[in-house]
C-alpha positions in Angstrom: 76.1 288.8 64.1 75.9 288.7 67.9 76.6 285.0 67.8 79.6 285.6 65.5 81.0 288.3 67.9 80.4 286.0 70.9 82.4 283.3 69.2 85.3 285.7 68.5 85.2 286.8 72.2 85.3 283.2 73.4 88.3 282.4 71.1 90.1 285.6 72.2 89.5 284.7 75.9 90.9 281.2 75.4 93.9 282.6 73.6 94.6 285.1 76.4 94.1 282.5 79.0 96.5 280.1 77.2 99.0 283.0 76.9 98.8 283.7 80.7 99.1 280.0 81.5 102.2 279.7 79.3 103.7 282.7 81.0 103.0 281.2 84.4 104.5 277.8 83.4 107.6 279.1 81.7 109.3 280.5 84.8 109.2 277.0 86.4 112.0 276.1 84.0 114.0 279.0 85.5 113.3 278.2 89.1 115.5 276.0 91.2 114.1 274.8 94.5 116.4 273.6 97.3 115.7 272.3 100.9 117.5 270.3 103.6 120.5 270.5 105.9 121.0 273.5 108.1 124.7 272.8 107.8 124.8 273.8 104.1 122.1 276.4 104.3 124.2 279.6 104.8 126.6 278.6 101.9 123.8 277.6 99.6 122.1 281.0 100.2 125.4 282.7 99.4 125.7 280.7 96.2 122.1 281.5 95.2 122.6 285.2 95.8 125.8 285.4 93.8 124.5 283.2 91.0 121.3 285.3 90.6 123.5 288.4 90.2 124.9 287.0 86.9 121.7 285.1 86.0 118.8 287.4 86.9 116.5 285.3 84.9 117.0 282.4 87.4 115.1 282.2 90.7 116.5 280.0 93.5 114.4 279.2 96.5 116.4 277.8 99.5 114.9 276.5 102.8 116.4 274.7 105.7 114.6 271.9 107.6 117.2 269.3 108.2 119.0 266.8 106.0 116.2 264.2 106.5 113.6 266.6 105.2 115.7 267.5 102.3 116.2 263.9 101.2 112.4 263.3 101.6 111.6 266.4 99.6 114.0 265.7 96.7 113.1 262.0 96.4 109.4 262.9 96.3 110.0 265.5 93.6 109.0 268.4 95.8 112.4 270.2 95.2 115.1 270.0 92.6 118.0 269.7 95.1 118.5 268.7 98.7 121.2 270.0 101.0 122.8 267.0 102.7 125.3 266.7 105.5 126.2 263.1 105.7 127.1 260.2 103.4 124.2 259.0 101.3 123.1 255.5 102.3 122.8 252.6 100.0 119.1 252.6 100.5 118.8 256.2 99.5 120.9 255.5 96.4 118.5 252.7 95.5 115.6 255.2 95.8 117.3 257.4 93.2 119.5 259.8 95.3 122.4 261.2 93.2 124.9 263.1 95.2 127.5 265.8 94.4 130.1 266.8 97.1 130.4 270.6 97.1 132.2 271.7 100.3 133.4 270.5 103.8 132.8 271.4 107.4 132.5 269.8 110.8 130.3 269.5 113.9 131.8 270.9 117.1 130.8 270.3 120.8 129.6 273.5 122.6 129.0 274.8 126.1 127.7 278.0 127.6 130.4 280.7 127.9 129.3 281.4 131.5 129.9 277.8 132.6 131.8 278.1 136.0 134.2 275.3 135.0 135.1 276.7 131.6 138.7 277.4 132.4 139.4 273.8 133.4 137.5 272.5 130.4 139.5 274.7 128.0 142.7 273.4 129.6 142.0 269.7 129.6 139.3 269.3 126.9 137.1 266.2 126.7 138.0 262.9 125.1 135.9 260.9 122.7 135.1 258.4 125.4 134.0 261.2 127.8 131.6 262.5 125.2 130.4 259.0 124.6 129.7 258.5 128.3 127.7 261.7 128.4 125.7 261.3 125.2 125.4 257.6 124.7 126.2 255.4 127.7 124.7 257.7 130.4 127.6 257.1 132.7 128.4 260.8 133.1 125.7 263.2 134.2 127.3 265.8 136.5 130.2 268.2 136.0 132.3 266.8 138.9 132.6 263.6 136.9 134.5 265.5 134.3 136.2 268.1 136.5 137.2 266.7 139.9 137.1 270.1 141.6 133.6 270.9 140.3 130.4 270.6 142.1 127.9 267.8 141.3 125.9 270.2 139.0 123.9 268.4 136.4 125.1 268.5 132.8 122.1 269.7 130.7 122.5 267.9 127.4 120.9 269.1 124.2 120.6 267.1 121.0 118.8 267.5 117.7 115.2 266.4 117.5 115.1 266.4 113.7 116.7 263.8 111.4 120.0 265.5 110.5 123.5 265.1 109.4 125.0 267.0 112.4 123.5 264.5 114.9 124.4 261.5 112.8 128.0 262.7 112.4 128.3 263.5 116.1 126.9 260.1 117.0 129.2 258.4 114.5 132.2 260.1 116.2 130.9 258.5 119.4 130.5 255.1 117.8 126.8 255.2 117.7 123.8 256.7 115.7 121.4 259.6 116.2 118.7 257.5 117.8 121.1 256.6 120.6 121.9 260.1 121.6 120.4 261.2 124.9 119.4 264.8 125.9 116.7 267.3 125.4 115.7 267.3 121.7 115.8 270.7 120.0 114.9 271.4 116.4 117.6 272.7 114.0 121.0 274.2 114.4 119.8 277.6 115.5 117.6 276.0 118.1 120.4 274.0 119.7 122.7 277.0 119.7 120.1 279.1 121.5 119.5 276.3 124.0 123.1 276.2 125.0 123.3 280.0 125.1 120.4 280.1 127.5 121.6 277.4 129.9 124.8 278.0 132.0 125.1 274.2 132.5 124.2 273.3 129.0 126.1 271.2 126.5 125.4 270.7 122.8 126.9 270.4 119.3 126.7 272.6 116.2 127.9 272.8 112.7 130.6 275.4 112.6 128.4 277.9 110.6 126.2 278.1 113.8 129.0 278.1 116.3 131.1 280.9 114.8 130.1 284.4 113.7 131.0 284.8 110.0 131.8 288.5 110.5 134.0 288.4 113.6 135.2 284.9 112.8 134.9 284.1 116.5 132.5 281.9 118.4 129.0 283.5 118.8 128.5 285.3 122.1 127.3 282.9 124.7 128.9 279.9 123.1 132.3 278.3 123.8 133.7 275.4 121.8 134.7 272.4 123.9 138.2 271.4 122.7 138.6 267.7 121.9 141.4 265.9 123.6 142.4 263.9 120.6 145.4 262.2 122.0 143.6 261.5 125.3 146.5 262.7 127.5 144.3 264.8 129.8 145.3 268.2 128.4 144.9 270.3 125.2 148.3 270.4 123.5 149.3 273.3 121.2 148.6 271.2 118.1 145.1 270.5 119.4 144.3 274.1 120.2 142.6 275.4 117.1 139.1 276.6 118.2 139.8 280.3 118.8 138.6 281.5 115.4 136.6 280.2 112.5 139.8 280.3 110.3 141.7 278.2 112.8 139.1 275.4 112.9 138.7 275.6 109.1 142.4 275.1 108.7 142.4 272.2 111.1 139.5 270.6 109.2 141.3 271.1 105.8 144.6 269.6 107.2 142.6 266.7 108.8 143.8 267.6 112.3 140.2 267.7 113.5 138.6 264.2 113.7 136.5 262.9 110.8 133.8 262.3 111.7 132.5 264.7 112.9 134.3 266.6 110.0 132.7 265.5 106.7 131.8 266.5 103.1 128.6 268.3 102.4 126.4 267.4 99.4 123.7 268.6 97.0 121.4 265.7 96.1 119.1 265.3 93.1 116.8 262.5 92.2 118.7 260.8 89.4 121.2 262.8 87.3 120.1 266.5 87.3 118.2 266.5 84.0 117.0 270.1 84.4 119.4 272.3 82.4 119.2 275.2 84.9 120.0 272.9 87.8 123.0 271.3 86.0 124.4 274.7 85.1 124.0 275.9 88.7 125.8 272.9 90.0 128.6 273.3 87.5 129.0 277.0 88.5 129.2 275.9 92.2 132.1 273.6 91.4 133.9 276.2 89.4 133.4 279.9 89.9 131.3 279.4 93.0 134.1 277.8 94.9 135.6 281.2 95.6 132.7 281.9 98.1 133.3 278.7 100.2 136.0 280.1 102.5 134.4 283.5 102.7 131.1 281.8 103.9 133.0 279.9 106.6 133.4 276.5 105.0 136.3 274.4 103.8 137.0 274.0 100.1 137.2 270.5 98.7 140.7 269.5 97.5 141.2 270.2 93.8 141.3 266.5 92.9 137.9 266.0 94.6 136.4 269.0 92.8 137.6 267.6 89.5 136.0 264.3 90.4 132.7 266.0 91.0 132.9 268.0 87.8 133.5 264.8 85.8 130.6 263.1 87.6 128.3 266.0 86.7 129.4 266.0 83.0 128.6 262.3 82.5 
């Protein structure tokens, strides 16, 4: 009798154990994991929050660590999606990267708001070649080389230490690549913004989500955007002066008045077509109902024809 009872107890224990295991495994189908570019992080968090309001059974985990980390994570199967802020390379496609454009933004050059030469910089801006001589060629290292009336104060250059779309797009604008950018390496968008805020002679670059305050729609305290002298005439003309507010720079990006690069599309990447139903449904929502949150979050919506292309790509 004791043996019989022991056998029943063992069977019940196994059944309970299996039941708990099943319960633990089931939510994995309702979990979406995302990592990658700082550029897309604030918008993806917004999308995740809004989507979970209408789908409380879904859990979405979002973490930032740079576009390079996101691509590594998604190709290794560690996450379902990667946030990505540059064009996917042919090599990455060969490894299985499948991309979906979801929004648009840009990288902007920044200086400390307490820079003693800020008035002159705002009036004349800097040309693409001047930025190249600072960041790539090493020909310009002091402020008087940019502003004749300035002192020979050193320009303290900051760049990204992590593999990221922001640095790659900024470098591409300068006719180079991230590895060629000089300056003190700082991890992440928040890091480079803090570095510029803390150095009166500092210069850096940021995705607009980290240069502008989403609430005030103005540049963050301590940061000023360096206007780009696009037509290279030595002054910022009215049609080039669109940096005062987040909405102004967003409009300039949408109308392609701001150079591209460093303006670019932002992507969500999966390894192969998104086979996981919950992921595919989330991506479809992003391209449809989720688009209404893009502008609110400080990003530029894709043109309708581009959105339709992405929906068609997802449905194949």
